[in-house]
N, C-alpha and C positions, 0 to 999 in steps of 0.2 A: 461533053456536058458533064459526065460523071467525074472526069478527072478535074474539071474546074471546081466542082463541088467538094471533092476530096482535098484539093489544095486549099480552099477557103477553110475548111475545118481544121486542117493542119496548121494553118497560120494562126487560127484562134487559140489552139492548144499551146502552140509555142509562145505565143503572147501572154497567156495566163501564167505559164511556167516562168517567164521572164519576170512578170509582175511579183509572183511569190517569192522568187529568189531575191529580187531587189528589196521587198519588205523585210525578209528574213535578215539580209545583210545590214540594212539600215537599223533595225531593231538591236541587233548585236552590238553595232557601232555606238548607238545611243546609250545602251545599257553600260558599256565599258567606259565611255568618256563622260557621261552625265551622271549615272547612278554609281557605277562601281568606282569611277574616279573620285567621287566624293565620299567613298567608304574605306574603312581600313580593317585589317584582319584583328580579331579580338586578342588581345596580348594575354600571355600566361603570367599572372602576377603571383601565383602560389609559391610560398617559400621566401619571396623577396622582402627585404626591409621596406618599411613604409615610405621612406624617402626616395628610394629607388624605384618603387611602384608609382610614385607621383611623378617622378621624372620621365618615366616610359609613357605615361598617359599624357602628360603635357606635349611631349614630342608628337604623338599621334593625334593631338587635338581632342582628346577624350577627358570628361570630367570625372575625377575619382572621388567617390563619395564613401567614406568610412562609416559604416553602420555602428550604432552603440552596442555594447556588450562584446564579449569575447567567446572563443571556442577553445576548449582544452585539445591539446594535440601532442602525442608522444614523438612526432617527427619533425614538426615546425617549431622553430625557436620561438620564445616569447616576444611578442611585438611585431613579428612578421606576418604577412598576409597568409591566412589559412583557408580562406573561402571567397569566392567571387560569383556574382549572380549570372554571368555569361560564360558559356563554354568557350575555352580558348581555341585557336585554330584558324588556319587561312580559309577555311570554308565557312566560318561563322564571321560574317562582316558586320561591322556597326558603323553608323554614320558618324562623322566628326561632330563633336559637341554632345554626343550621347553620354549619359550618366552611367558608369560602371561602379557598382557597389560591392564593397569588400568587407570582410571581418578579420580581425587580428587574433592571433594565437596567444592563449593564456598559458601555454606550456603544458606538461604533463598534469593530469589530474592527481591531486594529492588527497589520499584518503587517510582518515583518522578513526580510530576506534571511538565510538560515541560513549557518552556517560549514560550507563544504564542502571545506575544504583537505585534500588528500591522499586524498579519496574517489574511488571509481570513477565512471564516468559513469552507470552503472545506479543505484548508491545515490544519486547526486545527483538523478536524475530522480524516483526515489521520494520523497525528502525535499521537493523542490519541489512534487510533486503534494500531498503532505500538507499543505503551508503554503499551498495555493490559489495556487501560483505555477506557471509553466510554463518549459520549457526554451527558451532562445533559440539563437543561433549557437554552434557548437562548433569551436574551433581546436585542432589537435593539433601538438605540437612533440616531436622526439626529445630525451631527456634521460637520460643514464646514472645520474645522481644522484637525480632527482626523478620518481617516477611517481605518476599520479593528478592530480586537480584542483589547478593551481598558483595560479589566481586566477579571480575571478569579477566580473562587471559587471551590475548594481551591486554594490558591495563588501558583504561580510557586515555585518549590523547595520542597513543601510539601510531605513528605513520605506517601504514601497511599497504601491500599491494591489493588489487582487485580480487575479490572472492576468497579473501583470507577468512579462515575459520576462526571464530571467537567462542571460547568455551566459557560456561557460566556455572556459578555456585548460587543456588536458590534456597532461600529460607523459607520453610513452610511451618504453619501453626501445628503444634503437636495434636494428634487426635485426642478427643475427650476420653476421660477414664471409663472403661466398661463397668457395668454393674449388672447384678442378677436381679430381675424384677421382683420386688417383694408382693406379698399378699396384701392387698389394699381392701378386701371385702370386709365389711362389718366396721370400718374404721372411719372416723369422722373427717370429712373433707378439710375442715379448718385445721387439723394437726397434720394431715398427710401432705397437704400442698407446701408449707415451709420446709419440710424435711426433704422433699424431692428437689425443690428449687435451690436449697442450699448445697446441693451436690451438682448443680448445673443441668438438672434434668428438666425437660420441657413438657409441662402439662398443657397441651395445646387446645384441649376441648373438654368441657364439662357439660353433661346433659343431665336435666332433673326430670325425674319420673315418679309418678304417684305409685307408692308401694305400701299396701296396708300392713299395719303391725310393726312398722320399722319407723323410727324417730326421723325427723327432718335432718338432712346433711350428712347421712351415712351412705357410704360408697356401697352400691350393690352389684356393680360390674366394672370390669377394667380391661383395658387393652394397652400394652401387651399382657398377656397372662402371666400368672406367677411362675417364676423360674426362668422366664425368657431373658436373653441377653438385651440390655438396653443402655444407651448413652445419651449425651446431650444432643445428638443429632436425630434422634428418634422421637416422634410425637407421642405423647401419652394421652389416652382418652378415658375418662371415668363417667359413670352413670350414677348420680346421687338421688337418694330418696327425698320425696317431699309429700306432705299431707294433702295438699290441695289437689282436686280432680283437674283433669284437662290435658292429659297427654305429656308429651315430651318438651322440655324447654331447654335450648342450648345456650351457654354463655362461657366466658373464659374459665379455665379449670383450676383444680386445687391439688395439693401435694401429700407425700406419705411420711410416716414416722422415720426418724433418723435410724433408730435401732433396728428397723426392718430391712435396711439396705446393705448389700454386700458387695464389694468390689471384687470383680473376677480378676484373676491373675493371669 
């Protein structure tokens, strides 16, 4: 009885194994003859002329699509295939009729030194970086007429290799003349202001303050103080007397007598 049961189970196991083997073989055969048989290996078109690439794809039943635009390449001749959207090889199958996209080479990238005339050093650095170039030495010269980049080396339009250093000559506005701050106290604002402004000095702030015993419009305090160095870049503040009560009133300022100003050497 036990031998009969064992034989029955063994028969079932053998039958199941036979079914699985048959299924596996049939699946493999179907894949090769119905799926794989209708597929082809992805061809390697990189470096091939366009006409040759079209011929290869036509023989394999693949549609070749040339995408707009080009790519620069130091290794692939101009007009040849430089990129394709599917990895080539026998393990990468594509069905017949599949679109294979490619792009063509534009040859080596040609770099030219840009025209930087009149631009700031900051703008020049940005443009050189965008062109895959770099900033070389920078020389600066004072120039009242020309500010910004005056010349570049190599000159603009020169064809150069990537990361070539471009040297610049930059013109800068000369610094304002330095003066010794005169004593403005007890002087009228109306005569001080024109004298200072005629020398390019900036009276940036005028405050009016009630001060008994002093006529209107007389300077009673100043900053910078007498004897301090001052130039057109420095703001000058004065406090001017007025008869009316009511605290301090601020408004645009006034300047100093021409005879009181001394240029520092």
